[in-house]
N, C-alpha and C positions, 0 to 999 in steps of 0.2 A: 415519633413520627416512622414509617416502616424504612428499613434499610434492606429486608431481602427482596432481590429481583424476581424471586421465583412467587412474590406474594405480593405483586406489586398492585396497590389501590389506583384506578384511573376510570375516570368516566369515560376513557374511550376503548373499549376492550381490545380493537385492533393493533392498537398501540402497545397494550401489556402483552400480549401474544410476542409482539415484534421484539419485546425487551427482552423476554424469556427465550425466544428462538436466537437472538442474538449472542445471549449469554451461553448458553448451550453450546453455539459453534465455537464461541472463543475457548470454552473451556474443552471441547474437543480438540482443538488446536494446541493448546496450551499441554496438551496429556493428560489433563484431571479426569476425563470421560474417554470410554471408548470409542473408536470409531470402527462401524461394522465394515469389515471390506477394506479398510486403508492398508495401504502398503508404502510405509515411507523408506526412503532412501539413509541407509545405516550412517551413523553420524563419525566424525573423527575430527582430530586436528589436522586439517591437510596443508600444514603450511610449516615452514621452518623460521619464519619470522613473526615476531611478537606486534601484537597490535599497536599502533602507535598513533594518536592524533592529538592536535593542540586548537584549544580553543581560545583564543584571545580578541579583545576590543581596543581598536583603535580609532579615533574620531567618531565619525558616525556610524561605523560600519563593526559588525561581528566578523570574524576571520576563523575560518576553520581549513586546519591541514591536517592531511591524513595519509596513511599508506595502504588505506582501504583493506588492510586485515582484519578481519572480525574478531571480537575478542569472546567469542563464544564457539562450542564446537560446530562443525558443518555436515553436509554431506559429503560423500566421496565424490571428488572431482578428479581427474573427468570421469565422466559416467556413459553409458549407451545414448542418453538423448541428449547429453552435454558434454562434449567432447574437450573441455577446456579447462585448464587448470588453476587454481587461483595463484595470483601473482601478485607481489607487490606494486601499488600505484604511486601515484605523485598528485592525489587530490588536492585543490587548493580551491575552496569556496567564499563567498563573502555574501553577507546579507546586512540589510539595514538594523541598527540597534532600536529604532523607532518606528517600525512598518506603519504603514499606510494604506486604507483601502484604495483601490484605484477605481477610476470612475466606468470602467466596464469590468467585465470579467475574461479572463484569457484562458485558452487550452493547454494544458502541459504537453501535448503533442509529444515530440521524441525529445524534450529535455528531461533532466531530473527532476523529481519534483520537489524533492530536500534531500538532506543529508541528517543521520542518525548522530547520537551524541558520539558514538563509536567509530566515527568515520566512513560508514557503510552508505552508499548512495540509496534513495527511493526513486526505482524505474518502473511505472506502474504498467505502461505498455508494452505490449509485444510488437515484434517487428515482422508478424506473421498475417499475410492477407489471404483473403479468398482467391482462388487461382493465383496465388504469388503476385497480385496486382496490387499495388497501394492505391491504385487509382480507381479501384473496384466500389469503394465506399464502405467494404465489409472489413474489418480488421477482429481478428480472433481474438479473443479474451484469454489472457495468459494464465487466471486464476480459474477457468472455467472447468479444468479436467477435460475439455474435448479435444487437447492438444497437449502432448507429453513434453516439456522444455526441460526434464530432467530437473525439476524443482526439489529441495531438501525440506525438511521438517520446520525449517525458519522461513520459507516461501521465498528462496532465494537461489540462483543459481550465478554462473559465471560468464564472460562476455568473452570473446574471441581473444581479446588483449590481457585477459585473467582478471578482470573488474569484478569482482563478489557484488552482487546487488540485491535490495529486496524487491518482489512482486508482489507482496503482502504482508499481513501480520509478521513481525519479525520476531518469533517466538523465543530464540535463544537470548533475545536483547530484552525480553519483559522479565525481569527477577523477582521482582516485587508488585505484587497485585493483589487487591482483594476487593470484593464486593462491596466492602464499607468505606472505600477512602478512593479519592479522587487519583485518575491514572497521573504518574510520574511523568515529567518532560522526557520524551524518547528524541527529539531533533528539531530541526529548523527547516522552514519549508524555503523555497527559493527567494519568496518575497519577502521573510523575515519572522513572518508568524510561527509561533510555538506549534509542535505535531504532540499531540497526545494519542493513547489509545483507550478506544471503547469507554471508558468508565468516567461520568461525570455527574453534577449535580442535575436534579430533577428541574428546578429552577435555577436557571443559569446564572443568575446573579445573585444567588444567596448560599453562603458558604454552610449553613446550617441545614440546607435540604436535603432532601434523601439522595443515595448515589443509585444511580440507575445505568445498565450498560445503553448506551446513547444509539439509536438505529438510524440509518441511512433512510433518505429519501427518494432512493432511485428502486424501482420496480421494473418486473420483467415486461415486455409490452403482451399483450394479447393478440391472439390469432396468427396468420401466417405472415411471412415476410413479403415484400412486394419487391421482387425481380433479384438480382442477385443469387444467392445459394438456394431462396426459396427455403420452405419447410416451416416449422413453427418456431418462436421465437422461445429458445432453450436457454440463452445465456452462452452459447459458442461465441458471439460476437458482442464487441462492444456494442454495435446497434442495436440488439436485443432488447436494451435496457432503456428507461427514459424516467426523467426526474418528475416526481409527483410532489409539488408542494404541499407540505403540512403531513406526509403519509410517514415521516419520521421525524427524528428530533435534531437533524443537521440540514443544512442548506444544500445548494446546487454545488457548492465545493466542498461538500463535506465537512461543515466548520459551523460553528456559532461565536457569538460575540459571548463570553463568560468570565466568570472569576476562576481562578485555578490556584494553586498552592504557590506556585512561582509568580503570578500575578494577579494577587489578591484585590486590585482594583478594578480586576476586569481588562480584556483585551481579546482581539477576533483571535480563536484558535481551530487548529484542524485536528480530526480525529480519525483513526486508521480504524477499521471496522472489519468484522469478518465476514460480511455480504458487499456485493457492490456498490461502491468502486473499490472498496479495500483499501487502498492507497488514492486521496483523493486526484482527481483528471483535471482540474481546475483552477486556478489561482485567484484569491480575492484582492490580492495586491498587484504588486509589479515585481516579476521576478527578474532577480540579479543575473546579467549575461554570463557569468561564471558557473551557473548551471547546465548552459547550452551545450549539446555534443559536438564535438568537433568533427568535422567532416575526415572520411577517411581513417577515422582512428578506431573502426569497429563499432559501428551501430547496435544496438541492443538487438540481442537473440538472433544474431548472423549464425550461421553454419557454414560449416565446410563444404566442399561441394558433395564429399561423399556421405554427407548426413542425410539419414531418411527423410523424407521430406514429401508432402502429397503431390502427384502428379497434376497437371491441370484438371479441372473439374470432379476431382475426387477428393474425398473429405480427408482430413489428416488422422494419423494412427492415432488410437485410443491410448491411455497409460495402460 
């Protein structure tokens, strides 16, 4: 059986193309392939405190306590677009040991989606809206490249309270990967389901099935936006995307039921992808309250008053 994603055999040519593109984007992010015109923020160990994380089980729950200091190199923080320094945190998360699918799907909104095994949270959404109006219905997409949030090569940056967090693929955390093996576990979602990166089995319930880069089922909408900022759907906003069932390998929550190395009997699992939604934006199960943002504690991506922001009615600065 063929294991090379560059020569995938499929009855659906569009699906094979999606797999090849997904693989290429991933390898560019991992630094294996060059990205023309890409300018990354130089990396450094930007802290004096070492990574501390403890994962334990007690009763029906798994507990994750961490200081939020990453165990890999980061960009230079503060920087021109992210004026916050990395600081030690007191993260305390709880997830169910035996997660269950909920009766309905819920949006992540302003909660953290989950936490990586190194104790750094996954926060997919940006707190930037068209005309700075969160009621406008148009939220800027953090990974679009249309707004410069000072992300480093790990697709991460720092909140005003010093909390380092991921907006996309945590490249520094992905140390062992291969086209020929299933992704390792990299974290837990707020509802308790495991989180993986990109690579899974073609047949989700067969461990002997070929390994492929899994593709999201979200696509850019065609045509122009109705109302709001107007213009073409180009990925600048979260609302530029729509879920097209069956167009990729993953469901609306960017996950699927599958066998994994850690769960050989099968479990619902989320996958991070190199295309939207990057980090899932919806929960299949019921998220634990420990992942909710505290009011007044520095909502994600807030900036000091002197930070460069687009004036009402104007586009944000490009990177």
